[in-house]
N, C-alpha and C positions, 0 to 999 in steps of 0.2 A: 585508347578509349578509357581504360581503368586508371592509367597513370596520368591523366590530364586534369586531375583536381587541382585547383589553385589553393594557396595557403589559407584564404578566407574560409573556404568550405571545410578544410581540415580543422581549423580552429573552432568553427561552429559545431562540428561533430564531436569534438572533445569537450565542449562546454554546453552540454545538452540542457542543463537546467535553465539557462537564460535564453537560449535560442529556440527552444521548442522542437528541436530535432529528435525524431524517434529513431533509435538505433536498430531495433528489432521489432518486427510485427509478426504475430502468429494469427493467421487469417481465420475467419469465421468457420470455414469448412475443415480446419485442421484440428486433429486430436493427437496430443503428445502423451505417450505413456512412458513415464520415467521422470526423474528429478531434473530440474533446470537450474543452472547458475548463470547469471547475466551481469553485464556492466552497462552503464548508461541508462537508456530508457527502453523498457519493454512494454509494448502495447499488445494486450491479449484480447483477441476477438473470438478465438476458438476455445478449446478446452485442454486442460492438463490434468492427467491422473498421476500425481506425484507432487513433491514439494518444489517450491520456487524460492531461490535464495539469491540475493544480490551480493555483489562483491564489496561495495562500500556504502557508507551512510548517505552519499550523494546520489545514489542510483534511484530511479523512479520506475514503479510498476503501475501501469494503467490497465484496469480491467473494465472493458466496456460492458454494456448491458447484455451482450451475447456471450461474454467470457465466463468460463466456469473452471474452478480449481477444486479437485478432490485431493487435498493434501495441505500441508502447512505452508505458510508464507512468512519469509523473513526478508525485509527490505528497508532501505533508508526512507523512502517516501512512497505513499500509496494513494491512488485515486481509484475508488471502486464504485462501479455501477452494476456489477454482475454478481456472481455467487461464489462463495468459498465454503467448502466443507472441511474445516480444520482450523487450527489455531493460527492467528495472525500476529506477527511482531513487527512493529514499525518504530525505528529509532528517530525519525524526523517527523514530518507532517503527514497525517492521514486524513483524507477526505472521503466520507461515506455518503454517496449520492442517494437520491430518493428511491431508486430501483435496486439498491444493494441488498443482498441477503447473505448473512454470515452465520454459520452454525459452528461456533467454536469461540474460544476465549480470544480477547484482543489485548495485547500488551502494547501500550502506547505511551508517547510523550506529549504529543500535540494532536488532538482529534477534533474534527468538525463533522457533524452529522446533520443531514437534511431530514425534514419531515417525510415520513414514508419509508425510510430505511429500516431494516430489521436486523437485529443481532440477537441470537439465541446463545448466550454465553456470558461470561463475565468481562467487564471492562477493568483492566488492571493497569494502573498508572505506574510508569517506570522512570519518571523524571526526577527522582530524588525526594527531598523533603516535601511532605504533604502538610498543608495548613490544617491545624486541628479544628474540629467543629466545636462551637461553643454550645454546651448543653443548657437547656432551660433551667435545670436545677442549679447550676453554678451561677447563672444570671440572677436567680432569685436570692441566692446566698449572699451575693455581692451587694444587693440593694438594701 
């Protein structure tokens, strides 16, 4: 039964970003107390009292609308529609859906936020060089 996976299923499990395979699910009625470290894709429907850290920049954390984290998050990619009480660090793409609630700073490279999402903290860009703002005074001086 467990040894009957064919090679196609194994390849899909190892390449979760393109196949949509979820490696781990924490169900809605589950409450984890302690820190979690994961690889691949973790879908959180329940709650975690502790930090969640992914192993690589390719890993994906999905926090559904019933998902709750009381602790920090460090992951490659994040799709959040639930709640986080703590700082969030994302090295890849972060999608903040309309029901998301974050109380903490967000350290990001690429972020997309929907109308209705709430962040109570700072958005801190981590992608390298930042394009400087052109001040109105320097525009007037140049004309």
